[in-house]
Phi, psi and omega in degrees: 000131178290138181297337182227093179296157180299130178268146177303146182245164178108124180292148181282148178293151182285163177059033174246155176284105188303318181303311181293321180296316180294317177304310183296320180293322179291324176299317180299319181293326179286316183291333181276349179093358177292327172251124185248161178311134179098341178294140177274142175250098187272119183310308187298319181292317179294316180299318179293322181296321182271348181071041180230174176281173180284340185301307178295329177297314182300317181292323179294322179292328175295319178299315182298328179289318178296327179280353178086013180273331180229164174228154177267118182255136178304132177069001182240339183081215181280132183227140178295131187278157175278158174239122183261169176301317179297324175304310182299313185293325178291334187282336187299312178299328179288317178298318185296319179294309185296312185283332174297318176294321179298317180295320178302313183285327181289334183301330179256001185249331182297129176266182181301319182295322179295318180292322179293326178296317177298318178299317179295324179291321177293318178297317179296321181295319180297316180295319180295318179297319183297325181267003176074027179272095183296312183300316179293322178299313180295320179296316177293320176304311182297318181296325177301310180291321178298321181297321179288319178301314181291326178292342179297334183074008183259099187291331180287321177299314179299321181298317177295317181298321179301326179292348179259004189304316182297316178293321180295312180294323176298318179296318179300323181292315181290321183301322180295346179280342186245347178221154183292150178297326177299313179298318178300318181294317183294333184292353179274341185299317180297326177295316178298321180298318178294323179292321178294330180283352182059038182250100184301319182294316180293322178297319178295314179300316182296317180293317180299318179294320180303326185267319188289324179299309177298333176297321178292319176302315183297318180298321179289319185284321186251344184078184182228045185271000178082003181296147180295137174268315169246118182222169181288135176287152174302154183305328184275359182256127180282168177299320180293319179295323179297318180298316179298318181296317179298317178300318181294321179297318180295319179297320178297317178300320182294331179289000000 
């Protein structure tokens, strides 16, 4: 791992809340894999890259720690955190409750435009899955769930859900290693059918099942020993080598 990972570039737009903008950009860098577990987030470098003072950067890093994206390490400052198997497995019951409630509330709140957006995301997911585009499939999958959470109109629910973003995205990444992308895409259809029927109870059941079943798959595939699922690569291993190693490990597991 390089001691100074690449910092996002580009000056921030004026008249924006710097703290939130920095936080959101760093989250994007973590979720996209540009910043990997173990990478240091150096205040001075981030501030210089964005053309801001260190104060909003420091506040953004505190937010990221509260959201579970980074940890404070002695003598190292803020570091992108690892995600373990136990983290993922513990998240399922919470996700099922939160997103089940979101689907229940969204069933009577989603308008025609919202339903069309969900249809479009499933269609896009299917196309991405058919061409083997893992990143696009995961992005559409995440957007599908986010759309329903936002449609619930429950800001507190969304706030809790946002704190699970790292674990949710990690699960989506790991899940595609154990199930086909086509299968992952198709599993969203029952949720959409229930939402189209404007049936709150059916929507909640469909969403809970949609989340709980992969949790069971994950428990069987990975176990619950707390080993890191996403972790820092050894210093001698490059990011590209790490990606290749992970693919080979996944292929071995499937055998």
